[in-house]
PQR file with spaces between the fields and no chain letter, atoms N, CA, C, O and H, PARSE charges and radii, in Angstrom:
ATOM       1  N    MET     1       0.756   -1.471    0.017 -0.4000 1.5000
ATOM       2  CA   MET     1       0.006    0.047   -0.079 -0.0000 2.0000
ATOM       3  C    MET     1       0.634    0.883    0.100  0.5500 1.7000
ATOM       4  O    MET     1       0.597    1.468    1.183 -0.5500 1.4000
ATOM       5  N    PRO     2       1.801    1.416   -1.326 -0.5600 1.5000
ATOM       6  CA   PRO     2       2.248    2.808   -1.333  0.2800 2.0000
ATOM       7  C    PRO     2       2.018    3.690   -1.196  0.5500 1.7000
ATOM       8  O    PRO     2       2.939    4.477   -0.974 -0.5500 1.4000
ATOM       9  N    ASN     3       0.485    4.238   -1.232 -0.4000 1.5000
ATOM      10  CA   ASN     3      -0.101    5.180   -1.185 -0.0000 2.0000
ATOM      11  C    ASN     3      -0.866    5.123    0.028  0.5500 1.7000
ATOM      12  O    ASN     3      -1.297    6.258    0.233 -0.5500 1.4000
ATOM      13  H    ASN     3      -0.263    3.600   -1.412  0.4000 1.0000
ATOM      14  N    ALA     4      -1.151    4.509    0.725 -0.4000 1.5000
ATOM      15  CA   ALA     4      -2.187    4.453    1.952 -0.0000 2.0000
ATOM      16  C    ALA     4      -1.999    5.650    3.047  0.5500 1.7000
ATOM      17  O    ALA     4      -2.940    6.261    3.552 -0.5500 1.4000
ATOM      18  H    ALA     4      -0.801    3.587    0.558  0.4000 1.0000
ATOM      19  N    SER     5      -0.190    5.946    3.411 -0.4000 1.5000
ATOM      20  CA   SER     5      -0.551    7.198    4.262 -0.0000 2.0000
ATOM      21  C    SER     5      -1.661    8.134    3.278  0.5500 1.7000
ATOM      22  O    SER     5      -2.746    8.114    3.861 -0.5500 1.4000
ATOM      23  H    SER     5       0.575    5.449    3.000  0.4000 1.0000
ATOM      24  N    ARG     6      -1.728    8.712    2.356 -0.4000 1.5000
ATOM      25  CA   ARG     6      -1.957   10.253    2.132 -0.0000 2.0000
ATOM      26  C    ARG     6      -3.161    9.201    1.834  0.5500 1.7000
ATOM      27  O    ARG     6      -2.842    8.576    2.845 -0.5500 1.4000
ATOM      28  H    ARG     6      -0.847    8.727    1.883  0.4000 1.0000
ATOM      29  N    LEU     7      -4.225    8.482    1.353 -0.4000 1.5000
ATOM      30  CA   LEU     7      -5.252    7.792    1.621 -0.0000 2.0000
ATOM      31  C    LEU     7      -5.811    8.276    2.875  0.5500 1.7000
ATOM      32  O    LEU     7      -6.585    9.230    2.955 -0.5500 1.4000
ATOM      33  H    LEU     7      -4.484    8.990    0.531  0.4000 1.0000
ATOM      34  N    TYR     8      -5.274    7.391    4.109 -0.4000 1.5000
ATOM      35  CA   TYR     8      -5.594    7.674    5.304 -0.0000 2.0000
ATOM      36  C    TYR     8      -6.119    9.138    5.782  0.5500 1.7000
ATOM      37  O    TYR     8      -7.145    9.594    6.285 -0.5500 1.4000
ATOM      38  H    TYR     8      -4.646    6.616    4.044  0.4000 1.0000
ATOM      39  N    LYS     9      -4.395    9.801    5.195 -0.4000 1.5000
ATOM      40  CA   LYS     9      -4.856   11.355    5.907 -0.0000 2.0000
ATOM      41  C    LYS     9      -5.814   11.785    4.984  0.5500 1.7000
ATOM      42  O    LYS     9      -6.388   12.715    5.550 -0.5500 1.4000
ATOM      43  H    LYS     9      -3.561    9.430    4.786  0.4000 1.0000
ATOM      44  N    SER    10      -6.453   11.575    3.540 -0.4000 1.5000
ATOM      45  CA   SER    10      -7.411   12.257    3.467 -0.0000 2.0000
ATOM      46  C    SER    10      -8.623   11.502    4.131  0.5500 1.7000
ATOM      47  O    SER    10      -9.419   12.156    4.805 -0.5500 1.4000
ATOM      48  H    SER    10      -5.987   10.819    3.080  0.4000 1.0000
ATOM      49  N    VAL    11      -8.838    9.750    3.913 -0.4000 1.5000
ATOM      50  CA   VAL    11     -10.029    9.638    4.721 -0.0000 2.0000
ATOM      51  C    VAL    11     -10.139   10.457    6.196  0.5500 1.7000
ATOM      52  O    VAL    11     -11.103   10.723    6.913 -0.5500 1.4000
ATOM      53  H    VAL    11      -8.191    9.219    3.366  0.4000 1.0000
ATOM      54  N    PHE    12      -9.126   10.647    6.275 -0.4000 1.5000
ATOM      55  CA   PHE    12      -9.460   10.908    8.284 -0.0000 2.0000
ATOM      56  C    PHE    12      -9.577   12.183    8.373  0.5500 1.7000
ATOM      57  O    PHE    12      -9.494   12.798    9.437 -0.5500 1.4000
ATOM      58  H    PHE    12      -8.342   10.431    5.692  0.4000 1.0000
ATOM      59  N    LEU    13      -9.836   12.824    6.972 -0.4000 1.5000
ATOM      60  CA   LEU    13      -9.376   14.521    7.199 -0.0000 2.0000
ATOM      61  C    LEU    13     -10.837   14.271    7.213  0.5500 1.7000
ATOM      62  O    LEU    13     -11.325   14.215    8.341 -0.5500 1.4000
ATOM      63  H    LEU    13      -9.904   12.325    6.108  0.4000 1.0000
ATOM      64  N    LEU    14     -12.050   14.025    5.710 -0.4000 1.5000
ATOM      65  CA   LEU    14     -13.246   13.642    5.847 -0.0000 2.0000
ATOM      66  C    LEU    14     -14.037   13.151    6.523  0.5500 1.7000
ATOM      67  O    LEU    14     -15.266   13.208    6.477 -0.5500 1.4000
ATOM      68  H    LEU    14     -11.653   14.070    4.793  0.4000 1.0000
ATOM      69  N    LEU    15     -13.287   12.577    7.270 -0.4000 1.5000
ATOM      70  CA   LEU    15     -14.480   11.695    8.780 -0.0000 2.0000
ATOM      71  C    LEU    15     -14.110   12.488   10.118  0.5500 1.7000
ATOM      72  O    LEU    15     -14.991   12.729   10.943 -0.5500 1.4000
ATOM      73  H    LEU    15     -12.289   12.531    7.307  0.4000 1.0000
ATOM      74  N    ARG    16     -13.105   12.791   10.266 -0.4000 1.5000
ATOM      75  CA   ARG    16     -13.078   13.879   11.040 -0.0000 2.0000
ATOM      76  C    ARG    16     -14.153   14.943   11.281  0.5500 1.7000
ATOM      77  O    ARG    16     -14.338   15.624   12.290 -0.5500 1.4000
ATOM      78  H    ARG    16     -12.390   12.595    9.596  0.4000 1.0000
ATOM      79  N    GLN    17     -14.806   14.926   10.139 -0.4000 1.5000
ATOM      80  CA   GLN    17     -15.731   16.665   10.665 -0.0000 2.0000
ATOM      81  C    GLN    17     -16.866   16.373   11.435  0.5500 1.7000
ATOM      82  O    GLN    17     -17.415   16.986   12.350 -0.5500 1.4000
ATOM      83  H    GLN    17     -14.656   14.373    9.320  0.4000 1.0000
ATOM      84  N    SER    18     -17.162   15.050   10.737 -0.4000 1.5000
ATOM      85  CA   SER    18     -18.098   14.841   12.035 -0.0000 2.0000
ATOM      86  C    SER    18     -17.866   14.634   13.407  0.5500 1.7000
ATOM      87  O    SER    18     -17.242   13.665   13.841 -0.5500 1.4000
ATOM      88  H    SER    18     -16.716   14.551    9.994  0.4000 1.0000
ATOM      89  N    ASN    19     -18.298   15.421   14.015 -0.4000 1.5000
ATOM      90  CA   ASN    19     -17.542   15.346   15.610 -0.0000 2.0000
ATOM      91  C    ASN    19     -18.528   14.683   16.602  0.5500 1.7000
ATOM      92  O    ASN    19     -18.706   14.912   17.798 -0.5500 1.4000
ATOM      93  H    ASN    19     -18.804   16.208   13.663  0.4000 1.0000
ATOM      94  N    GLU    20     -19.078   13.853   15.823 -0.4000 1.5000
ATOM      95  CA   GLU    20     -19.872   12.608   16.311 -0.0000 2.0000
ATOM      96  C    GLU    20     -19.069   11.209   17.159  0.5500 1.7000
ATOM      97  O    GLU    20     -19.749   10.515   17.915 -0.5500 1.4000
ATOM      98  H    GLU    20     -18.933   13.666   14.851  0.4000 1.0000
ATOM      99  N    TRP    21     -17.954   10.980   16.991 -0.4000 1.5000
ATOM     100  CA   TRP    21     -17.114   10.015   17.415 -0.0000 2.0000
ATOM     101  C    TRP    21     -16.568   10.637   18.818  0.5500 1.7000
ATOM     102  O    TRP    21     -15.778   11.557   19.031 -0.5500 1.4000
ATOM     103  H    TRP    21     -17.401   11.543   16.377  0.4000 1.0000
ATOM     104  N    ALA    22     -17.394    9.659   19.812 -0.4000 1.5000
ATOM     105  CA   ALA    22     -17.298    8.887   21.202 -0.0000 2.0000
ATOM     106  C    ALA    22     -15.318    8.589   21.269  0.5500 1.7000
ATOM     107  O    ALA    22     -14.416    9.025   21.985 -0.5500 1.4000
ATOM     108  H    ALA    22     -18.035    8.911   19.639  0.4000 1.0000
ATOM     109  N    GLU    23     -15.379    7.799   20.310 -0.4000 1.5000
ATOM     110  CA   GLU    23     -14.056    6.933   20.362 -0.0000 2.0000
ATOM     111  C    GLU    23     -12.976    7.218   19.758  0.5500 1.7000
ATOM     112  O    GLU    23     -12.419    6.141   19.549 -0.5500 1.4000
ATOM     113  H    GLU    23     -16.112    7.445   19.728  0.4000 1.0000
ATOM     114  N    ILE    24     -12.194    8.275   19.249 -0.4000 1.5000
ATOM     115  CA   ILE    24     -11.267    8.083   18.069 -0.0000 2.0000
ATOM     116  C    ILE    24     -10.116    7.166   17.422  0.5500 1.7000
ATOM     117  O    ILE    24      -9.200    7.244   16.603 -0.5500 1.4000
ATOM     118  H    ILE    24     -12.647    9.151   19.418  0.4000 1.0000
ATOM     119  N    ARG    25     -10.872    6.030   18.500 -0.4000 1.5000
ATOM     120  CA   ARG    25      -9.994    4.306   17.974 -0.0000 2.0000
ATOM     121  C    ARG    25     -11.139    3.683   16.994  0.5500 1.7000
ATOM     122  O    ARG    25     -10.899    3.024   15.982 -0.5500 1.4000
ATOM     123  H    ARG    25     -11.616    5.967   19.165  0.4000 1.0000
ATOM     124  N    HIS    26     -12.530    4.046   17.533 -0.4000 1.5000
ATOM     125  CA   HIS    26     -13.461    3.324   16.302 -0.0000 2.0000
ATOM     126  C    HIS    26     -12.996    4.268   14.714  0.5500 1.7000
ATOM     127  O    HIS    26     -13.125    3.990   13.522 -0.5500 1.4000
ATOM     128  H    HIS    26     -12.725    4.581   18.355  0.4000 1.0000
ATOM     129  N    LEU    27     -12.503    5.293   15.349 -0.4000 1.5000
ATOM     130  CA   LEU    27     -12.450    6.415   13.317 -0.0000 2.0000
ATOM     131  C    LEU    27     -11.282    5.884   13.137  0.5500 1.7000
ATOM     132  O    LEU    27     -11.036    5.492   11.996 -0.5500 1.4000
ATOM     133  H    LEU    27     -12.398    5.519   16.318  0.4000 1.0000
ATOM     134  N    TYR    28     -10.247    5.721   14.191 -0.4000 1.5000
ATOM     135  CA   TYR    28      -9.132    4.822   12.956 -0.0000 2.0000
ATOM     136  C    TYR    28      -9.473    3.728   12.989  0.5500 1.7000
ATOM     137  O    TYR    28      -8.811    3.282   13.926 -0.5500 1.4000
ATOM     138  H    TYR    28     -10.448    6.040   15.118  0.4000 1.0000
ATOM     139  N    THR    29      -9.932    3.115   12.698 -0.4000 1.5000
ATOM     140  CA   THR    29     -10.423    1.484   13.104 -0.0000 2.0000
ATOM     141  C    THR    29     -11.119    1.342   11.253  0.5500 1.7000
ATOM     142  O    THR    29     -10.784    0.662   10.283 -0.5500 1.4000
ATOM     143  H    THR    29     -10.470    3.478   11.937  0.4000 1.0000
ATOM     144  N    LEU    30     -12.301    2.473   11.525 -0.4000 1.5000
ATOM     145  CA   LEU    30     -12.735    2.297   10.214 -0.0000 2.0000
ATOM     146  C    LEU    30     -12.175    3.019    8.806  0.5500 1.7000
ATOM     147  O    LEU    30     -12.417    2.804    7.618 -0.5500 1.4000
ATOM     148  H    LEU    30     -12.573    3.025   12.313  0.4000 1.0000
ATOM     149  N    ILE    31     -11.175    4.129    9.613 -0.4000 1.5000
ATOM     150  CA   ILE    31     -10.027    4.464    7.937 -0.0000 2.0000
ATOM     151  C    ILE    31      -9.231    3.370    7.574  0.5500 1.7000
ATOM     152  O    ILE    31      -8.806    3.217    6.429 -0.5500 1.4000
ATOM     153  H    ILE    31     -10.979    4.304   10.578  0.4000 1.0000
ATOM     154  N    TRP    32      -8.974    2.476    8.658 -0.4000 1.5000
ATOM     155  CA   TRP    32      -7.883    1.404    7.753 -0.0000 2.0000
ATOM     156  C    TRP    32      -8.531   -0.025    7.591  0.5500 1.7000
ATOM     157  O    TRP    32      -7.928   -1.081    7.398 -0.5500 1.4000
ATOM     158  H    TRP    32      -9.319    2.600    9.589  0.4000 1.0000
ATOM     159  N    MET    33     -10.272    0.227    7.745 -0.4000 1.5000
ATOM     160  CA   MET    33     -11.034   -1.135    7.294 -0.0000 2.0000
ATOM     161  C    MET    33     -11.422   -0.361    5.479  0.5500 1.7000
ATOM     162  O    MET    33     -11.077   -0.976    4.469 -0.5500 1.4000
ATOM     163  H    MET    33     -10.762    1.085    7.902  0.4000 1.0000
ATOM     164  N    ILE    34     -12.252    1.186    5.390 -0.4000 1.5000
ATOM     165  CA   ILE    34     -11.480    1.756    4.134 -0.0000 2.0000
ATOM     166  C    ILE    34      -9.980    1.390    2.939  0.5500 1.7000
ATOM     167  O    ILE    34      -9.960    0.746    1.890 -0.5500 1.4000
ATOM     168  H    ILE    34     -12.533    1.685    6.210  0.4000 1.0000
ATOM     169  N    ILE    35      -9.345    1.810    3.363 -0.4000 1.5000
ATOM     170  CA   ILE    35      -7.915    1.523    2.694 -0.0000 2.0000
ATOM     171  C    ILE    35      -8.213    0.285    2.742  0.5500 1.7000
ATOM     172  O    ILE    35      -8.438    0.114    1.544 -0.5500 1.4000
ATOM     173  H    ILE    35      -9.361    2.333    4.215  0.4000 1.0000
ATOM     174  N    GLY    36      -8.419   -0.892    3.303 -0.4000 1.5000
ATOM     175  CA   GLY    36      -8.641   -1.967    2.712 -0.0000 2.0000
ATOM     176  C    GLY    36      -9.408   -2.299    1.772  0.5500 1.7000
ATOM     177  O    GLY    36      -8.898   -2.937    0.851 -0.5500 1.4000
ATOM     178  H    GLY    36      -8.237   -0.753    4.276  0.4000 1.0000
ATOM     179  N    LEU    37     -10.728   -2.004    1.715 -0.4000 1.5000
ATOM     180  CA   LEU    37     -11.494   -1.976    0.942 -0.0000 2.0000
ATOM     181  C    LEU    37     -11.094   -1.506   -0.452  0.5500 1.7000
ATOM     182  O    LEU    37     -11.115   -2.300   -1.392 -0.5500 1.4000
ATOM     183  H    LEU    37     -11.142   -1.485    2.463  0.4000 1.0000
ATOM     184  N    ILE    38     -10.674   -0.040   -0.632 -0.4000 1.5000
ATOM     185  CA   ILE    38     -10.179    0.489   -1.486 -0.0000 2.0000
ATOM     186  C    ILE    38      -9.013   -0.344   -2.287  0.5500 1.7000
ATOM     187  O    ILE    38      -8.970   -0.104   -3.493 -0.5500 1.4000
ATOM     188  H    ILE    38     -10.657    0.605    0.132  0.4000 1.0000
ATOM     189  N    HIS    39      -8.163   -1.190   -1.835 -0.4000 1.5000
ATOM     190  CA   HIS    39      -6.898   -1.688   -2.489 -0.0000 2.0000
ATOM     191  C    HIS    39      -7.210   -3.217   -2.262  0.5500 1.7000
ATOM     192  O    HIS    39      -6.499   -4.115   -2.713 -0.5500 1.4000
ATOM     193  H    HIS    39      -8.198   -1.385   -0.855  0.4000 1.0000
ATOM     194  N    SER    40      -8.384   -3.422   -1.492 -0.4000 1.5000
ATOM     195  CA   SER    40      -8.603   -4.986   -1.825 -0.0000 2.0000
ATOM     196  C    SER    40      -9.149   -4.976   -2.971  0.5500 1.7000
ATOM     197  O    SER    40      -8.795   -5.961   -3.618 -0.5500 1.4000
ATOM     198  H    SER    40      -8.961   -2.693   -1.126  0.4000 1.0000
ATOM     199  N    GLU    41     -10.167   -4.010   -3.765 -0.4000 1.5000
ATOM     200  CA   GLU    41     -11.177   -4.170   -4.929 -0.0000 2.0000
ATOM     201  C    GLU    41     -12.427   -5.352   -4.125  0.5500 1.7000
ATOM     202  O    GLU    41     -13.002   -6.188   -4.822 -0.5500 1.4000
ATOM     203  H    GLU    41     -10.455   -3.210   -3.239  0.4000 1.0000
ATOM     204  N    THR    42     -12.633   -5.263   -2.955 -0.4000 1.5000
ATOM     205  CA   THR    42     -13.721   -6.476   -2.600 -0.0000 2.0000
ATOM     206  C    THR    42     -14.240   -6.101   -1.246  0.5500 1.7000
ATOM     207  O    THR    42     -13.760   -5.334   -0.412 -0.5500 1.4000
ATOM     208  H    THR    42     -12.166   -4.583   -2.389  0.4000 1.0000
ATOM     209  N    VAL    43     -15.734   -7.086   -1.216 -0.4000 1.5000
ATOM     210  CA   VAL    43     -15.972   -6.430    0.169 -0.0000 2.0000
ATOM     211  C    VAL    43     -15.451   -7.769    0.884  0.5500 1.7000
ATOM     212  O    VAL    43     -14.642   -7.314    1.691 -0.5500 1.4000
ATOM     213  H    VAL    43     -16.124   -7.710   -1.894  0.4000 1.0000
ATOM     214  N    SER    44     -15.455   -8.974    1.024 -0.4000 1.5000
ATOM     215  CA   SER    44     -14.538   -9.764    1.388 -0.0000 2.0000
ATOM     216  C    SER    44     -13.776   -9.846    2.142  0.5500 1.7000
ATOM     217  O    SER    44     -12.633   -9.785    1.689 -0.5500 1.4000
ATOM     218  H    SER    44     -16.112   -9.344    0.368  0.4000 1.0000
ATOM     219  N    LEU    45     -13.919  -10.053    3.900 -0.4000 1.5000
ATOM     220  CA   LEU    45     -13.258  -10.086    4.638 -0.0000 2.0000
ATOM     221  C    LEU    45     -11.548  -10.809    4.503  0.5500 1.7000
ATOM     222  O    LEU    45     -10.506  -10.285    4.897 -0.5500 1.4000
ATOM     223  H    LEU    45     -14.848  -10.104    4.269  0.4000 1.0000
ATOM     224  N    THR    46     -11.739  -12.319    3.734 -0.4000 1.5000
ATOM     225  CA   THR    46     -11.153  -13.156    3.980 -0.0000 2.0000
ATOM     226  C    THR    46      -9.702  -12.545    2.707  0.5500 1.7000
ATOM     227  O    THR    46      -8.497  -12.794    2.734 -0.5500 1.4000
ATOM     228  H    THR    46     -12.585  -12.745    3.414  0.4000 1.0000
ATOM     229  N    LYS    47     -10.409  -11.819    1.862 -0.4000 1.5000
ATOM     230  CA   LYS    47      -9.254  -11.493    1.125 -0.0000 2.0000
ATOM     231  C    LYS    47      -8.546  -10.161    1.732  0.5500 1.7000
ATOM     232  O    LYS    47      -7.321  -10.119    1.614 -0.5500 1.4000
ATOM     233  H    LYS    47     -11.388  -11.616    1.840  0.4000 1.0000
ATOM     234  N    TRP    48      -9.129   -9.178    2.308 -0.4000 1.5000
ATOM     235  CA   TRP    48      -8.787   -8.369    3.278 -0.0000 2.0000
ATOM     236  C    TRP    48      -7.545   -9.417    4.064  0.5500 1.7000
ATOM     237  O    TRP    48      -6.346   -9.320    4.325 -0.5500 1.4000
ATOM     238  H    TRP    48     -10.124   -9.212    2.405  0.4000 1.0000
ATOM     239  N    GLU    49      -8.383  -10.202    4.203 -0.4000 1.5000
ATOM     240  CA   GLU    49      -6.584  -11.014    5.234 -0.0000 2.0000
ATOM     241  C    GLU    49      -5.243  -11.621    4.360  0.5500 1.7000
ATOM     242  O    GLU    49      -4.039  -11.736    4.590 -0.5500 1.4000
ATOM     243  H    GLU    49      -9.357  -10.281    3.991  0.4000 1.0000
ATOM     244  N    CYS    50      -5.956  -11.871    3.475 -0.4000 1.5000
ATOM     245  CA   CYS    50      -4.672  -12.694    2.486 -0.0000 2.0000
ATOM     246  C    CYS    50      -3.984  -10.930    1.527  0.5500 1.7000
ATOM     247  O    CYS    50      -3.169  -11.146    0.630 -0.5500 1.4000
ATOM     248  H    CYS    50      -6.934  -11.778    3.289  0.4000 1.0000
ATOM     249  N    THR    51      -4.247   -9.873    1.713 -0.4000 1.5000
ATOM     250  CA   THR    51      -3.138   -9.105    0.766 -0.0000 2.0000
ATOM     251  C    THR    51      -2.966   -7.726    2.236  0.5500 1.7000
ATOM     252  O    THR    51      -2.193   -6.777    2.105 -0.5500 1.4000
ATOM     253  H    THR    51      -4.909   -9.698    2.442  0.4000 1.0000
C-alpha cells in the first residue's frame, strides 16, 4: 500500500469533520477498513486478510 498514508490522511480529514466520534479509536479502525476495502477491490473480509 504505497499510497496508504496519503489516503489515510484524506479519509481521516473527511471523516473527522463529523464530531460525533465518542472514541477516536473507532475512527482509526474505520479508516483502515476503508483503505483495505479500496486496495483489495472487494468486500470479502477473508480476501482483506490475505492482501
